[in-house]
DRENMIBA-994998 format. One record per residue (C-alpha): x, y, z; residue number from 1; residue in one letter. Coordinates in pm, 1 decimal, m for minus. Example, Ala and Ser with C-alpha at 12.3 -4.5 7.8 and 13.67 -1.06 7.14 Angstrom:
% residues 2
<site xx="1230.0" yy="m450.0" zz="780.0" num="1" residuo="A"/>
<site xx="1367.0" yy="m106.0" zz="714.0" num="2" residuo="S"/>
% end
This chain:
% residues 300
<site xx="m740.3" yy="1289.0" zz="747.9" num="1" residuo="X"/>
<site xx="m683.7" yy="925.4" zz="652.9" num="2" residuo="X"/>
<site xx="m383.4" yy="696.5" zz="645.7" num="3" residuo="X"/>
<site xx="m333.1" yy="486.9" zz="332.4" num="4" residuo="X"/>
<site xx="m70.9" yy="213.0" zz="322.7" num="5" residuo="X"/>
<site xx="90.7" yy="7.9" zz="47.8" num="6" residuo="X"/>
<site xx="339.1" yy="m279.7" zz="69.5" num="7" residuo="X"/>
<site xx="583.2" yy="m363.9" zz="m211.5" num="8" residuo="X"/>
<site xx="833.9" yy="m640.6" zz="m269.5" num="9" residuo="X"/>
<site xx="1049.1" yy="m417.7" zz="m492.2" num="10" residuo="X"/>
<site xx="1199.1" yy="m102.3" zz="m343.9" num="11" residuo="X"/>
<site xx="1208.8" yy="61.4" zz="m685.6" num="12" residuo="X"/>
<site xx="829.1" yy="27.4" zz="m707.9" num="13" residuo="X"/>
<site xx="802.0" yy="179.9" zz="m361.5" num="14" residuo="X"/>
<site xx="1023.9" yy="469.3" zz="m465.2" num="15" residuo="X"/>
<site xx="805.8" yy="532.0" zz="m772.5" num="16" residuo="X"/>
<site xx="494.2" yy="531.8" zz="m555.1" num="17" residuo="X"/>
<site xx="649.2" yy="791.6" zz="m323.8" num="18" residuo="X"/>
<site xx="741.3" yy="1011.3" zz="m619.4" num="19" residuo="X"/>
<site xx="389.8" yy="986.0" zz="m766.3" num="20" residuo="X"/>
<site xx="225.7" yy="1065.4" zz="m432.5" num="21" residuo="X"/>
<site xx="436.6" yy="1378.8" zz="m395.8" num="22" residuo="X"/>
<site xx="378.5" yy="1474.5" zz="m760.1" num="23" residuo="X"/>
<site xx="4.3" yy="1441.5" zz="m693.1" num="24" residuo="X"/>
<site xx="30.4" yy="1714.7" zz="m428.9" num="25" residuo="X"/>
<site xx="59.3" yy="1514.5" zz="m108.3" num="26" residuo="X"/>
<site xx="313.4" yy="1693.7" zz="112.9" num="27" residuo="X"/>
<site xx="632.0" yy="1492.2" zz="132.9" num="28" residuo="X"/>
<site xx="645.1" yy="1531.4" zz="508.9" num="29" residuo="X"/>
<site xx="316.0" yy="1336.8" zz="521.2" num="30" residuo="X"/>
<site xx="465.9" yy="1038.4" zz="336.2" num="31" residuo="X"/>
<site xx="654.1" yy="761.5" zz="515.4" num="32" residuo="X"/>
<site xx="865.8" yy="470.9" zz="395.7" num="33" residuo="X"/>
<site xx="1019.2" yy="185.5" zz="594.6" num="34" residuo="X"/>
<site xx="1230.0" yy="m101.5" zz="465.4" num="35" residuo="X"/>
<site xx="1487.4" yy="m336.2" zz="609.8" num="36" residuo="X"/>
<site xx="1847.0" yy="m282.7" zz="512.2" num="37" residuo="X"/>
<site xx="1918.2" yy="m651.3" zz="459.9" num="38" residuo="X"/>
<site xx="2266.4" yy="m613.0" zz="307.0" num="39" residuo="X"/>
<site xx="2361.9" yy="m289.7" zz="482.1" num="40" residuo="X"/>
<site xx="2412.8" yy="m97.3" zz="157.4" num="41" residuo="X"/>
<site xx="2145.1" yy="166.0" zz="223.1" num="42" residuo="X"/>
<site xx="2279.7" yy="260.2" zz="561.6" num="43" residuo="X"/>
<site xx="2632.8" yy="272.5" zz="422.7" num="44" residuo="X"/>
<site xx="2530.4" yy="529.5" zz="162.9" num="45" residuo="X"/>
<site xx="2349.9" yy="738.4" zz="419.1" num="46" residuo="X"/>
<site xx="2651.8" yy="729.6" zz="644.8" num="47" residuo="X"/>
<site xx="2915.0" yy="800.6" zz="380.9" num="48" residuo="X"/>
<site xx="2738.1" yy="1048.5" zz="153.6" num="49" residuo="X"/>
<site xx="2559.2" yy="1376.0" zz="206.4" num="50" residuo="X"/>
<site xx="2241.1" yy="1441.7" zz="16.0" num="51" residuo="X"/>
<site xx="2419.1" yy="1586.1" zz="m285.6" num="52" residuo="X"/>
<site xx="2676.9" yy="1308.2" zz="m296.4" num="53" residuo="X"/>
<site xx="2405.4" yy="1045.7" zz="m261.3" num="54" residuo="X"/>
<site xx="2221.9" yy="1189.5" zz="m559.9" num="55" residuo="X"/>
<site xx="2554.6" yy="1190.3" zz="m749.7" num="56" residuo="X"/>
<site xx="2606.8" yy="824.8" zz="m659.9" num="57" residuo="X"/>
<site xx="2258.9" yy="750.8" zz="m786.9" num="58" residuo="X"/>
<site xx="2340.1" yy="918.1" zz="m1116.2" num="59" residuo="X"/>
<site xx="2651.3" yy="701.2" zz="m1136.2" num="60" residuo="X"/>
<site xx="2437.4" yy="389.2" zz="m1133.4" num="61" residuo="X"/>
<site xx="2531.4" yy="237.8" zz="m797.1" num="62" residuo="X"/>
<site xx="2242.7" yy="23.3" zz="m676.6" num="63" residuo="X"/>
<site xx="2232.7" yy="147.5" zz="m319.3" num="64" residuo="X"/>
<site xx="2295.7" yy="505.0" zz="m427.8" num="65" residuo="X"/>
<site xx="2025.6" yy="489.9" zz="m693.5" num="66" residuo="X"/>
<site xx="1761.7" yy="382.8" zz="m443.6" num="67" residuo="X"/>
<site xx="1864.5" yy="602.8" zz="m153.8" num="68" residuo="X"/>
<site xx="1936.0" yy="899.2" zz="m377.5" num="69" residuo="X"/>
<site xx="1590.3" yy="877.6" zz="m531.5" num="70" residuo="X"/>
<site xx="1426.2" yy="863.3" zz="m191.3" num="71" residuo="X"/>
<site xx="1634.8" yy="1143.7" zz="m47.5" num="72" residuo="X"/>
<site xx="1500.3" yy="1379.0" zz="m309.3" num="73" residuo="X"/>
<site xx="1135.4" yy="1335.3" zz="m212.4" num="74" residuo="X"/>
<site xx="1119.2" yy="1215.8" zz="148.6" num="75" residuo="X"/>
<site xx="1180.6" yy="1401.6" zz="471.1" num="76" residuo="X"/>
<site xx="1413.3" yy="1270.6" zz="739.5" num="77" residuo="X"/>
<site xx="1549.6" yy="961.1" zz="564.8" num="78" residuo="X"/>
<site xx="1773.4" yy="784.8" zz="813.5" num="79" residuo="X"/>
<site xx="1904.5" yy="451.1" zz="935.8" num="80" residuo="X"/>
<site xx="1768.9" yy="278.8" zz="1246.6" num="81" residuo="X"/>
<site xx="1806.9" yy="m46.1" zz="1436.3" num="82" residuo="X"/>
<site xx="1465.9" yy="m177.7" zz="1542.2" num="83" residuo="X"/>
<site xx="1353.3" yy="m469.8" zz="1758.0" num="84" residuo="X"/>
<site xx="1242.8" yy="m759.9" zz="1538.8" num="85" residuo="X"/>
<site xx="1376.2" yy="m599.5" zz="1220.2" num="86" residuo="X"/>
<site xx="1738.3" yy="m510.3" zz="1271.7" num="87" residuo="X"/>
<site xx="1882.8" yy="m237.6" zz="1046.2" num="88" residuo="X"/>
<site xx="1623.5" yy="m39.7" zz="852.9" num="89" residuo="X"/>
<site xx="1600.3" yy="284.1" zz="662.0" num="90" residuo="X"/>
<site xx="1294.1" yy="495.2" zz="724.4" num="91" residuo="X"/>
<site xx="1161.8" yy="839.8" zz="640.2" num="92" residuo="X"/>
<site xx="866.1" yy="1063.4" zz="712.0" num="93" residuo="X"/>
<site xx="644.7" yy="1080.4" zz="1020.6" num="94" residuo="X"/>
<site xx="687.3" yy="711.7" zz="1102.7" num="95" residuo="X"/>
<site xx="1064.8" yy="757.5" zz="1105.6" num="96" residuo="X"/>
<site xx="1022.3" yy="1058.6" zz="1332.5" num="97" residuo="X"/>
<site xx="816.5" yy="843.2" zz="1567.3" num="98" residuo="X"/>
<site xx="1082.8" yy="575.2" zz="1569.0" num="99" residuo="X"/>
<site xx="1356.5" yy="826.1" zz="1637.0" num="100" residuo="X"/>
<site xx="1168.0" yy="976.9" zz="1929.6" num="101" residuo="X"/>
<site xx="1065.0" yy="652.6" zz="2097.2" num="102" residuo="X"/>
<site xx="1253.1" yy="445.5" zz="2348.0" num="103" residuo="X"/>
<site xx="1359.0" yy="98.8" zz="2242.3" num="104" residuo="X"/>
<site xx="1145.8" yy="m172.0" zz="2399.7" num="105" residuo="X"/>
<site xx="930.3" yy="m471.5" zz="2319.5" num="106" residuo="X"/>
<site xx="663.3" yy="m258.5" zz="2148.2" num="107" residuo="X"/>
<site xx="757.5" yy="103.0" zz="2204.7" num="108" residuo="X"/>
<site xx="1033.5" yy="180.8" zz="1958.5" num="109" residuo="X"/>
<site xx="922.2" yy="m98.8" zz="1724.7" num="110" residuo="X"/>
<site xx="764.3" yy="m54.2" zz="1383.9" num="111" residuo="X"/>
<site xx="441.5" yy="m204.0" zz="1518.3" num="112" residuo="X"/>
<site xx="427.4" yy="57.9" zz="1792.1" num="113" residuo="X"/>
<site xx="498.3" yy="340.9" zz="1547.5" num="114" residuo="X"/>
<site xx="223.2" yy="225.0" zz="1309.5" num="115" residuo="X"/>
<site xx="m34.5" yy="196.5" zz="1586.5" num="116" residuo="X"/>
<site xx="68.8" yy="536.4" zz="1718.4" num="117" residuo="X"/>
<site xx="7.9" yy="673.9" zz="1368.7" num="118" residuo="X"/>
<site xx="m351.3" yy="553.4" zz="1381.3" num="119" residuo="X"/>
<site xx="m331.1" yy="222.4" zz="1195.9" num="120" residuo="X"/>
<site xx="m545.9" yy="m51.3" zz="1355.9" num="121" residuo="X"/>
<site xx="m325.9" yy="m299.0" zz="1541.9" num="122" residuo="X"/>
<site xx="m427.8" yy="m604.2" zz="1337.1" num="123" residuo="X"/>
<site xx="m338.0" yy="m427.7" zz="1012.7" num="124" residuo="X"/>
<site xx="m21.4" yy="m288.7" zz="1169.8" num="125" residuo="X"/>
<site xx="84.5" yy="m644.9" zz="1249.5" num="126" residuo="X"/>
<site xx="45.9" yy="m740.6" zz="883.2" num="127" residuo="X"/>
<site xx="258.3" yy="m446.2" zz="773.9" num="128" residuo="X"/>
<site xx="528.5" yy="m505.0" zz="1033.5" num="129" residuo="X"/>
<site xx="543.8" yy="m874.4" zz="942.5" num="130" residuo="X"/>
<site xx="578.1" yy="m783.1" zz="573.9" num="131" residuo="X"/>
<site xx="874.9" yy="m559.9" zz="649.4" num="132" residuo="X"/>
<site xx="1027.2" yy="m837.4" zz="864.0" num="133" residuo="X"/>
<site xx="1007.7" yy="m1061.1" zz="555.8" num="134" residuo="X"/>
<site xx="1181.4" yy="m805.8" zz="333.5" num="135" residuo="X"/>
<site xx="901.9" yy="m594.7" zz="186.4" num="136" residuo="X"/>
<site xx="881.9" yy="m216.1" zz="174.5" num="137" residuo="X"/>
<site xx="608.3" yy="m17.0" zz="345.6" num="138" residuo="X"/>
<site xx="481.7" yy="316.4" zz="210.3" num="139" residuo="X"/>
<site xx="223.9" yy="514.0" zz="409.0" num="140" residuo="X"/>
<site xx="70.8" yy="857.0" zz="359.2" num="141" residuo="X"/>
<site xx="m156.2" yy="1082.1" zz="562.3" num="142" residuo="X"/>
<site xx="m398.7" yy="1243.1" zz="320.5" num="143" residuo="X"/>
<site xx="m714.3" yy="1449.2" zz="324.1" num="144" residuo="X"/>
<site xx="m1036.2" yy="1248.5" zz="303.8" num="145" residuo="X"/>
<site xx="m1092.6" yy="1370.7" zz="m52.0" num="146" residuo="X"/>
<site xx="m746.2" yy="1250.9" zz="m158.7" num="147" residuo="X"/>
<site xx="m764.8" yy="900.6" zz="m11.0" num="148" residuo="X"/>
<site xx="m896.1" yy="720.8" zz="m318.8" num="149" residuo="X"/>
<site xx="m646.4" yy="891.2" zz="m547.5" num="150" residuo="X"/>
<site xx="m363.9" yy="787.4" zz="m314.6" num="151" residuo="X"/>
<site xx="m491.6" yy="428.5" zz="m310.4" num="152" residuo="X"/>
<site xx="m510.9" yy="430.6" zz="m691.8" num="153" residuo="X"/>
<site xx="m149.1" yy="547.1" zz="m713.4" num="154" residuo="X"/>
<site xx="m40.2" yy="270.5" zz="m478.8" num="155" residuo="X"/>
<site xx="m231.9" yy="9.7" zz="m676.0" num="156" residuo="X"/>
<site xx="m77.3" yy="128.8" zz="m1002.6" num="157" residuo="X"/>
<site xx="246.2" yy="m29.3" zz="m881.9" num="158" residuo="X"/>
<site xx="93.6" yy="m362.7" zz="m780.1" num="159" residuo="X"/>
<site xx="72.4" yy="m312.9" zz="m406.7" num="160" residuo="X"/>
<site xx="64.6" yy="m641.3" zz="m217.3" num="161" residuo="X"/>
<site xx="m280.1" yy="m763.1" zz="m116.3" num="162" residuo="X"/>
<site xx="m187.2" yy="m772.4" zz="249.2" num="163" residuo="X"/>
<site xx="m496.2" yy="m961.9" zz="368.0" num="164" residuo="X"/>
<site xx="m440.5" yy="m1234.7" zz="112.6" num="165" residuo="X"/>
<site xx="m75.6" yy="m1258.8" zz="206.1" num="166" residuo="X"/>
<site xx="m166.0" yy="m1284.8" zz="573.8" num="167" residuo="X"/>
<site xx="m404.6" yy="m1565.6" zz="476.6" num="168" residuo="X"/>
<site xx="m106.9" yy="m1747.9" zz="325.3" num="169" residuo="X"/>
<site xx="97.5" yy="m1700.0" zz="644.1" num="170" residuo="X"/>
<site xx="m182.1" yy="m1844.0" zz="856.9" num="171" residuo="X"/>
<site xx="m269.8" yy="m2139.0" zz="635.0" num="172" residuo="X"/>
<site xx="76.0" yy="m2240.3" zz="517.3" num="173" residuo="X"/>
<site xx="295.7" yy="m2136.7" zz="808.5" num="174" residuo="X"/>
<site xx="60.4" yy="m2138.4" zz="1111.1" num="175" residuo="X"/>
<site xx="142.9" yy="m1772.1" zz="1165.2" num="176" residuo="X"/>
<site xx="m29.7" yy="m1634.2" zz="1476.7" num="177" residuo="X"/>
<site xx="64.1" yy="m1268.3" zz="1458.6" num="178" residuo="X"/>
<site xx="362.9" yy="m1038.6" zz="1452.4" num="179" residuo="X"/>
<site xx="620.1" yy="m1117.8" zz="1718.9" num="180" residuo="X"/>
<site xx="872.8" yy="m844.1" zz="1785.2" num="181" residuo="X"/>
<site xx="1103.7" yy="m1108.6" zz="1932.9" num="182" residuo="X"/>
<site xx="1120.3" yy="m1307.1" zz="1606.8" num="183" residuo="X"/>
<site xx="1438.6" yy="m1294.6" zz="1402.1" num="184" residuo="X"/>
<site xx="1411.5" yy="m1097.8" zz="1075.7" num="185" residuo="X"/>
<site xx="1456.2" yy="m1289.1" zz="751.4" num="186" residuo="X"/>
<site xx="1798.1" yy="m1282.0" zz="589.1" num="187" residuo="X"/>
<site xx="1843.0" yy="m1254.4" zz="211.7" num="188" residuo="X"/>
<site xx="1825.2" yy="m1628.8" zz="146.8" num="189" residuo="X"/>
<site xx="1516.8" yy="m1669.5" zz="364.2" num="190" residuo="X"/>
<site xx="1343.8" yy="m1381.6" zz="183.1" num="191" residuo="X"/>
<site xx="1412.9" yy="m1542.2" zz="m154.6" num="192" residuo="X"/>
<site xx="1289.9" yy="m1884.0" zz="m39.8" num="193" residuo="X"/>
<site xx="978.4" yy="m1738.7" zz="119.6" num="194" residuo="X"/>
<site xx="884.4" yy="m1545.2" zz="m193.6" num="195" residuo="X"/>
<site xx="931.0" yy="m1855.0" zz="m406.2" num="196" residuo="X"/>
<site xx="701.7" yy="m2053.8" zz="m177.6" num="197" residuo="X"/>
<site xx="441.4" yy="m1781.3" zz="m159.7" num="198" residuo="X"/>
<site xx="436.4" yy="m1738.3" zz="m537.9" num="199" residuo="X"/>
<site xx="341.0" yy="m2105.0" zz="m578.1" num="200" residuo="X"/>
<site xx="47.2" yy="m2092.9" zz="m338.6" num="201" residuo="X"/>
<site xx="m294.7" yy="m2136.7" zz="m495.8" num="202" residuo="X"/>
<site xx="m497.0" yy="m1827.0" zz="m412.6" num="203" residuo="X"/>
<site xx="m838.9" yy="m1992.0" zz="m435.9" num="204" residuo="X"/>
<site xx="m796.6" yy="m2109.3" zz="m796.2" num="205" residuo="X"/>
<site xx="m695.9" yy="m1761.7" zz="m905.3" num="206" residuo="X"/>
<site xx="m544.3" yy="m1907.2" zz="m1221.9" num="207" residuo="X"/>
<site xx="m897.7" yy="m1992.2" zz="m1336.2" num="208" residuo="X"/>
<site xx="m1002.5" yy="m1628.8" zz="m1318.6" num="209" residuo="X"/>
<site xx="m1019.6" yy="m1445.6" zz="m1649.9" num="210" residuo="X"/>
<site xx="m787.6" yy="m1148.0" zz="m1605.1" num="211" residuo="X"/>
<site xx="m851.7" yy="m1009.1" zz="m1955.1" num="212" residuo="X"/>
<site xx="m1022.8" yy="m706.2" zz="m1803.9" num="213" residuo="X"/>
<site xx="m1112.2" yy="m379.5" zz="m1972.4" num="214" residuo="X"/>
<site xx="m913.1" yy="m82.2" zz="m1848.6" num="215" residuo="X"/>
<site xx="m1096.9" yy="163.6" zz="m1628.8" num="216" residuo="X"/>
<site xx="m1043.6" yy="428.6" zz="m1897.3" num="217" residuo="X"/>
<site xx="m1217.3" yy="207.0" zz="m2156.1" num="218" residuo="X"/>
<site xx="m1532.8" yy="212.0" zz="m1943.5" num="219" residuo="X"/>
<site xx="m1513.4" yy="569.5" zz="m1825.1" num="220" residuo="X"/>
<site xx="m1750.6" yy="704.0" zz="m2089.1" num="221" residuo="X"/>
<site xx="m2018.6" yy="478.5" zz="m1934.6" num="222" residuo="X"/>
<site xx="m1945.9" yy="618.9" zz="m1590.5" num="223" residuo="X"/>
<site xx="m1967.5" yy="973.4" zz="m1724.2" num="224" residuo="X"/>
<site xx="m2304.7" yy="892.9" zz="m1879.8" num="225" residuo="X"/>
<site xx="m2427.7" yy="748.9" zz="m1549.6" num="226" residuo="X"/>
<site xx="m2311.4" yy="1059.2" zz="m1364.5" num="227" residuo="X"/>
<site xx="m2483.0" yy="1295.2" zz="m1609.2" num="228" residuo="X"/>
<site xx="m2804.3" yy="1096.2" zz="m1589.3" num="229" residuo="X"/>
<site xx="m2825.8" yy="1050.3" zz="m1214.3" num="230" residuo="X"/>
<site xx="m2600.0" yy="1289.1" zz="m1024.0" num="231" residuo="X"/>
<site xx="m2512.4" yy="1598.3" zz="m1228.6" num="232" residuo="X"/>
<site xx="m2774.0" yy="1814.5" zz="m1057.2" num="233" residuo="X"/>
<site xx="m2650.1" yy="1721.8" zz="m710.1" num="234" residuo="X"/>
<site xx="m2375.7" yy="1859.9" zz="m489.2" num="235" residuo="X"/>
<site xx="m2088.8" yy="1652.6" zz="m628.0" num="236" residuo="X"/>
<site xx="m1881.6" yy="1694.1" zz="m943.1" num="237" residuo="X"/>
<site xx="m1795.5" yy="1401.9" zz="m1168.8" num="238" residuo="X"/>
<site xx="m1437.5" yy="1399.5" zz="m1037.0" num="239" residuo="X"/>
<site xx="m1578.8" yy="1340.8" zz="m687.6" num="240" residuo="X"/>
<site xx="m1769.8" yy="1039.0" zz="m819.4" num="241" residuo="X"/>
<site xx="m1470.6" yy="886.0" zz="m996.5" num="242" residuo="X"/>
<site xx="m1338.7" yy="714.9" zz="m679.0" num="243" residuo="X"/>
<site xx="m1677.9" yy="544.7" zz="m636.6" num="244" residuo="X"/>
<site xx="m1682.8" yy="413.4" zz="m993.4" num="245" residuo="X"/>
<site xx="m1320.8" yy="304.2" zz="m959.0" num="246" residuo="X"/>
<site xx="m1396.0" yy="131.0" zz="m629.5" num="247" residuo="X"/>
<site xx="m1675.7" yy="m70.1" zz="m794.2" num="248" residuo="X"/>
<site xx="m1446.4" yy="m144.2" zz="m1087.7" num="249" residuo="X"/>
<site xx="m1172.9" yy="m272.6" zz="m856.1" num="250" residuo="X"/>
<site xx="m1417.4" yy="m493.1" zz="m667.1" num="251" residuo="X"/>
<site xx="m1536.6" yy="m657.4" zz="m987.0" num="252" residuo="X"/>
<site xx="m1176.6" yy="m700.7" zz="m1104.2" num="253" residuo="X"/>
<site xx="m1072.0" yy="m872.7" zz="m780.5" num="254" residuo="X"/>
<site xx="m1038.0" yy="m1251.7" zz="m823.1" num="255" residuo="X"/>
<site xx="m1166.9" yy="m1308.3" zz="m470.4" num="256" residuo="X"/>
<site xx="m1513.7" yy="m1191.2" zz="m576.4" num="257" residuo="X"/>
<site xx="m1533.0" yy="m1319.6" zz="m932.4" num="258" residuo="X"/>
<site xx="m1816.4" yy="m1561.5" zz="m858.4" num="259" residuo="X"/>
<site xx="m2002.1" yy="m1336.2" zz="m611.6" num="260" residuo="X"/>
<site xx="m2319.4" yy="m1146.8" zz="m687.2" num="261" residuo="X"/>
<site xx="m2374.4" yy="m792.1" zz="m563.2" num="262" residuo="X"/>
<site xx="m2586.0" yy="m894.0" zz="m263.4" num="263" residuo="X"/>
<site xx="m2295.2" yy="m1100.3" zz="m134.7" num="264" residuo="X"/>
<site xx="m2019.3" yy="m848.3" zz="m203.7" num="265" residuo="X"/>
<site xx="m2207.1" yy="m539.4" zz="m81.2" num="266" residuo="X"/>
<site xx="m2142.0" yy="m589.6" zz="293.3" num="267" residuo="X"/>
<site xx="m1768.9" yy="m630.2" zz="226.8" num="268" residuo="X"/>
<site xx="m1770.4" yy="m332.1" zz="m7.1" num="269" residuo="X"/>
<site xx="m1950.0" yy="m114.1" zz="243.9" num="270" residuo="X"/>
<site xx="m1719.1" yy="m203.7" zz="531.9" num="271" residuo="X"/>
<site xx="m1404.8" yy="m125.1" zz="334.8" num="272" residuo="X"/>
<site xx="m1550.4" yy="190.9" zz="185.4" num="273" residuo="X"/>
<site xx="m1648.4" yy="325.7" zz="525.7" num="274" residuo="X"/>
<site xx="m1303.0" yy="251.4" zz="665.5" num="275" residuo="X"/>
<site xx="m1166.8" yy="501.0" zz="414.3" num="276" residuo="X"/>
<site xx="m1463.3" yy="733.0" zz="361.1" num="277" residuo="X"/>
<site xx="m1661.9" yy="730.0" zz="685.9" num="278" residuo="X"/>
<site xx="m2031.1" yy="820.8" zz="634.0" num="279" residuo="X"/>
<site xx="m2052.9" yy="855.1" zz="254.9" num="280" residuo="X"/>
<site xx="m2169.9" yy="503.3" zz="162.1" num="281" residuo="X"/>
<site xx="m2534.4" yy="597.9" zz="112.3" num="282" residuo="X"/>
<site xx="m2435.7" yy="883.5" zz="m118.9" num="283" residuo="X"/>
<site xx="m2206.2" yy="677.8" zz="m339.7" num="284" residuo="X"/>
<site xx="m2325.5" yy="317.4" zz="m314.0" num="285" residuo="X"/>
<site xx="m2524.4" yy="327.5" zz="m639.6" num="286" residuo="X"/>
<site xx="m2224.8" yy="459.6" zz="m832.4" num="287" residuo="X"/>
<site xx="m2007.5" yy="190.0" zz="m676.1" num="288" residuo="X"/>
<site xx="m2254.8" yy="m74.0" zz="m782.8" num="289" residuo="X"/>
<site xx="m2265.3" yy="77.5" zz="m1132.1" num="290" residuo="X"/>
<site xx="m1886.0" yy="43.6" zz="m1155.5" num="291" residuo="X"/>
<site xx="m1918.7" yy="m320.0" zz="m1047.3" num="292" residuo="X"/>
<site xx="m2197.0" yy="m391.3" zz="m1296.4" num="293" residuo="X"/>
<site xx="m2014.9" yy="m241.4" zz="m1595.2" num="294" residuo="X"/>
<site xx="m1715.2" yy="m467.6" zz="m1539.7" num="295" residuo="X"/>
<site xx="m1936.8" yy="m772.4" zz="m1492.7" num="296" residuo="X"/>
<site xx="m2120.0" yy="m695.4" zz="m1816.3" num="297" residuo="X"/>
<site xx="m1793.7" yy="m640.1" zz="m2001.8" num="298" residuo="X"/>
<site xx="m1674.4" yy="m983.8" zz="m1887.0" num="299" residuo="X"/>
<site xx="m1997.8" yy="m1166.1" zz="m1963.0" num="300" residuo="X"/>
% end
């Protein structure tokens, strides 16, 4: 099993991700969501309405009801909590269960502690906890190894935050040194100001990067041809190779690597692949490189 995580600045995007994950066959009790309740409206709906009434409120168009009602229909154990460093939050799924069962303390009972307990490396968990502190929404899912790439693709379809790049902004622009459970959570005005500042930051001349990319589907016939030529007689089906081609595609489409050649990007690609797919790099590395090459050729 693997844990995949996405961070979103819009709770409606996060809700859509949850719905798509469940529609894709991931059990809803393996999907978690955590977000701060900055204005208190989410907790109010949970307190005042049962599940049926919440869904009715959502149908009536109330903002809080629409969000909470949509989540109630697909997530298990949606509830309101008060957490160190975050204040009021709503949370659902296994992470919420971990929060509910833990004692409140500096780490135990915090979102950081729950994420680490769920198997997320502490450095990454700090990024995710800090994002929630600043008003973003965290979605996490425990999936089978064979489902990990599909889950990541679903999360990326809704413009998941590049958490490493955002952490780079925190360090360079704000001298951020790591998540501090004692820090005060951002209020609504601070969230708005922070997002405005962050949106203006120059991500390594990203504006100079040509984002007129071909869609993955436009190149898929080339990936199918590569599979038939090189892998069809092996032990894997084409659908099992799709995540490798998509991974190479995503690498080539990433502005951080637009001026890198394959020899430079390969170590990064391998490390990230093995974090999600353990010992399969040697089996899929050529397909990953093929996905990379096809995008590079399309852009040349």
